[in-house]
Backbone as CSV, one residue per row, in Angstrom:
resi,resn,N_x,N_y,N_z,CA_x,CA_y,CA_z,C_x,C_y,C_z
1,MET,-56.009,56.173,24.862,-57.263,55.544,25.189,-57.224,54.105,24.683
2,PRO,-57.444,53.128,25.537,-57.423,51.723,25.097,-58.579,51.445,24.134
3,SER,-58.293,50.572,23.178,-59.348,50.243,22.214,-60.061,48.966,22.628
4,SER,-61.320,48.935,22.323,-62.140,47.756,22.597,-61.811,46.683,21.569
5,SER,-61.885,45.426,21.953,-61.595,44.345,21.011,-62.650,44.272,19.907
6,ALA,-63.799,44.920,20.095,-64.852,44.906,19.081,-64.615,45.974,18.007
7,GLU,-63.676,46.887,18.231,-63.414,47.951,17.259,-62.559,47.416,16.119
8,PRO,-62.813,47.905,14.892,-61.980,47.480,13.763,-60.548,47.965,13.926
9,HIS,-59.595,47.190,13.404,-58.191,47.528,13.571,-57.449,47.785,12.269
10,THR,-57.909,47.239,11.168,-57.211,47.411,9.902,-58.029,48.321,8.995
11,PRO,-57.382,48.937,7.996,-58.155,49.783,7.070,-59.309,49.036,6.411
12,SER,-59.090,47.755,6.031,-60.177,47.020,5.387,-61.327,46.753,6.359
13,GLU,-61.042,46.637,7.650,-62.109,46.490,8.638,-62.806,47.831,8.877
14,LEU,-62.017,48.914,8.924,-62.592,50.240,9.140,-63.510,50.663,7.999
15,PHE,-63.147,50.293,6.780,-63.887,50.704,5.602,-64.634,49.534,4.957
16,SER,-64.964,48.543,5.720,-65.626,47.350,5.191,-66.939,47.695,4.493
17,LEU,-67.150,47.065,3.340,-68.396,47.208,2.599,-69.176,45.895,2.576
18,LYS,-68.829,44.975,3.471,-69.545,43.701,3.551,-71.010,43.980,3.850
19,GLY,-71.885,43.276,3.116,-73.309,43.480,3.287,-73.848,44.657,2.491
20,ARG,-72.982,45.319,1.741,-73.377,46.468,0.916,-73.287,46.093,-0.553
21,THR,-74.023,46.841,-1.381,-73.987,46.636,-2.817,-73.575,47.929,-3.488
22,ALA,-72.719,47.817,-4.502,-72.290,48.977,-5.281,-72.661,48.758,-6.740
23,LEU,-73.304,49.761,-7.335,-73.570,49.784,-8.764,-72.539,50.719,-9.375
24,VAL,-71.679,50.171,-10.241,-70.611,50.974,-10.845,-70.827,50.994,-12.356
25,VAL,-71.288,52.147,-12.854,-71.476,52.315,-14.298,-70.112,52.632,-14.891
26,GLY,-69.746,51.896,-15.930,-68.389,52.009,-16.465,-67.408,51.236,-15.595
27,GLY,-67.941,50.291,-14.837,-67.173,49.583,-13.825,-66.114,48.629,-14.326
28,ALA,-66.032,48.403,-15.631,-64.975,47.550,-16.178,-63.968,48.373,-16.973
29,GLY,-64.149,49.686,-16.976,-63.240,50.564,-17.706,-62.029,50.950,-16.881
30,LEU,-61.301,51.937,-17.339,-60.049,52.335,-16.694,-60.280,52.811,-15.259
31,LEU,-61.012,53.880,-15.076,-61.257,54.405,-13.734,-62.294,53.561,-12.991
32,GLY,-63.372,53.200,-13.679,-64.405,52.385,-13.055,-63.895,51.035,-12.598
33,GLY,-62.938,50.479,-13.329,-62.351,49.204,-12.943,-61.591,49.307,-11.629
34,GLU,-60.908,50.424,-11.441,-60.193,50.643,-10.171,-61.181,50.795,-9.020
35,ILE,-62.273,51.504,-9.278,-63.307,51.675,-8.253,-63.941,50.319,-7.931
36,SER,-64.292,49.563,-8.959,-64.874,48.231,-8.750,-63.928,47.332,-7.964
37,SER,-62.651,47.368,-8.306,-61.655,46.548,-7.596,-61.583,46.922,-6.121
38,ALA,-61.578,48.219,-5.844,-61.512,48.668,-4.449,-62.758,48.222,-3.685
39,PHE,-63.927,48.384,-4.299,-65.159,47.963,-3.641,-65.167,46.452,-3.411
40,ALA,-64.698,45.695,-4.392,-64.636,44.235,-4.249,-63.687,43.842,-3.125
41,GLU,-62.548,44.478,-3.080,-61.573,44.179,-2.029,-62.138,44.469,-0.639
42,LEU,-63.006,45.474,-0.557,-63.599,45.838,0.727,-64.864,45.040,1.040
43,GLY,-65.236,44.100,0.139,-66.298,43.163,0.444,-67.665,43.469,-0.125
44,ALA,-67.789,44.483,-0.979,-69.102,44.813,-1.542,-69.525,43.805,-2.602
45,GLU,-70.824,43.612,-2.722,-71.397,42.917,-3.868,-71.469,43.959,-4.977
46,LEU,-71.095,43.579,-6.186,-70.998,44.556,-7.271,-71.956,44.276,-8.410
47,VAL,-72.540,45.353,-8.917,-73.240,45.337,-10.189,-72.396,46.219,-11.098
48,ILE,-71.784,45.596,-12.102,-70.896,46.297,-13.016,-71.656,46.495,-14.321
49,ALA,-71.802,47.745,-14.746,-72.611,48.042,-15.924,-71.834,48.897,-16.922
50,SER,-72.049,48.613,-18.201,-71.513,49.436,-19.284,-72.196,49.020,-20.579
51,ARG,-71.769,49.601,-21.676,-72.340,49.220,-22.966,-71.961,47.801,-23.354
52,ASP,-70.892,47.280,-22.775,-70.391,45.952,-23.124,-70.549,45.006,-21.930
53,ALA,-71.691,44.330,-21.860,-71.975,43.435,-20.728,-70.984,42.278,-20.657
54,LYS,-70.489,41.809,-21.817,-69.514,40.709,-21.807,-68.218,41.145,-21.132
55,LYS,-67.782,42.361,-21.393,-66.578,42.891,-20.744,-66.808,43.004,-19.237
56,CYS,-68.000,43.452,-18.852,-68.330,43.549,-17.427,-68.321,42.174,-16.769
57,ALA,-68.887,41.176,-17.461,-68.926,39.822,-16.908,-67.520,39.259,-16.746
58,ALA,-66.667,39.471,-17.735,-65.288,38.975,-17.651,-64.544,39.661,-16.515
59,PHE,-64.751,40.957,-16.367,-64.091,41.683,-15.281,-64.631,41.212,-13.929
60,GLY,-65.945,40.970,-13.863,-66.542,40.451,-12.635,-65.956,39.103,-12.240
61,GLU,-65.703,38.235,-13.231,-65.070,36.942,-12.950,-63.688,37.141,-12.342
62,ARG,-62.961,38.093,-12.870,-61.627,38.383,-12.324,-61.723,38.839,-10.867
63,LEU,-62.711,39.679,-10.573,-62.889,40.156,-9.198,-63.333,39.017,-8.271
64,ARG,-64.144,38.104,-8.798,-64.527,36.938,-7.993,-63.307,36.086,-7.680
65,ASP,-62.453,35.869,-8.690,-61.248,35.067,-8.484,-60.282,35.732,-7.514
66,GLU,-60.115,37.026,-7.666,-59.122,37.747,-6.861,-59.596,38.042,-5.442
67,PHE,-60.870,38.424,-5.289,-61.358,38.885,-3.989,-62.512,38.060,-3.417
68,GLY,-63.022,37.115,-4.195,-64.188,36.361,-3.752,-65.469,37.186,-3.800
69,ALA,-65.466,38.230,-4.598,-66.611,39.142,-4.665,-67.775,38.520,-5.422
70,LYS,-68.970,38.834,-4.987,-70.176,38.472,-5.727,-70.418,39.604,-6.720
71,THR,-70.513,39.260,-8.013,-70.647,40.290,-9.039,-71.764,39.954,-10.020
72,HIS,-72.273,40.993,-10.641,-73.293,40.888,-11.675,-72.886,41.836,-12.796
73,ALA,-73.237,41.495,-14.014,-72.913,42.333,-15.170,-74.192,42.748,-15.877
74,LEU,-74.287,44.025,-16.200,-75.440,44.545,-16.912,-74.995,45.437,-18.062
75,GLU,-75.849,45.493,-19.069,-75.612,46.397,-20.190,-76.410,47.675,-19.957
76,VAL,-75.787,48.834,-20.236,-76.488,50.110,-20.132,-75.875,51.098,-21.124
77,ASP,-76.727,51.892,-21.715,-76.297,53.018,-22.548,-76.770,54.266,-21.824
78,ILE,-75.865,54.982,-21.185,-76.263,56.102,-20.338,-76.800,57.299,-21.133
79,THR,-76.734,57.232,-22.459,-77.330,58.301,-23.264,-78.809,58.038,-23.530
80,GLN,-79.303,56.870,-23.108,-80.692,56.473,-23.350,-81.435,56.303,-22.011
81,PRO,-82.363,57.207,-21.718,-83.099,57.104,-20.444,-83.764,55.750,-20.227
82,ASP,-84.313,55.147,-21.273,-84.948,53.831,-21.110,-83.928,52.769,-20.703
83,SER,-82.707,52.873,-21.210,-81.651,51.930,-20.858,-81.260,52.094,-19.385
84,ILE,-81.212,53.322,-18.930,-80.883,53.587,-17.522,-81.985,53.022,-16.618
85,ARG,-83.230,53.265,-16.977,-84.341,52.729,-16.180,-84.311,51.201,-16.148
86,ALA,-84.012,50.595,-17.286,-83.922,49.129,-17.339,-82.792,48.621,-16.452
87,MET,-81.659,49.318,-16.437,-80.530,48.926,-15.589,-80.934,48.991,-14.117
88,VAL,-81.640,50.043,-13.729,-82.072,50.181,-12.337,-83.050,49.060,-11.972
89,ARG,-84.005,48.792,-12.844,-84.964,47.693,-12.582,-84.238,46.357,-12.439
90,GLU,-83.318,46.089,-13.334,-82.577,44.824,-13.291,-81.701,44.739,-12.035
91,THR,-81.094,45.849,-11.660,-80.294,45.881,-10.424,-81.165,45.547,-9.223
92,GLU,-82.341,46.132,-9.170,-83.266,45.845,-8.062,-83.657,44.368,-8.022
93,LYS,-83.848,43.770,-9.198,-84.168,42.335,-9.254,-83.000,41.489,-8.737
94,LEU,-81.785,41.884,-9.111,-80.601,41.107,-8.763,-80.243,41.208,-7.288
95,VAL,-80.322,42.397,-6.733,-79.791,42.612,-5.380,-80.803,43.175,-4.384
96,GLY,-82.011,43.438,-4.854,-83.048,43.939,-3.933,-82.976,45.413,-3.674
């Protein structure tokens, strides 16, 4: 079956996250960093959150340099419900 020129042709086009936002808790850590990198490579805007906002910001800078990703860094302690609620409120302020 012939493909239309409007159809995506590469994996990054097929799985594009352009125009999407991803909130990745633990997004600068070992596994979360890989997830954040993949989302950045696919074009998502990222909110990277963990207990160490400075680490998230530094990792976000790396993703901006490598992929041109728009990133935000937030602090969150997932053992504290108030911290989680604050992270959600701040995410909504940052990305709508």
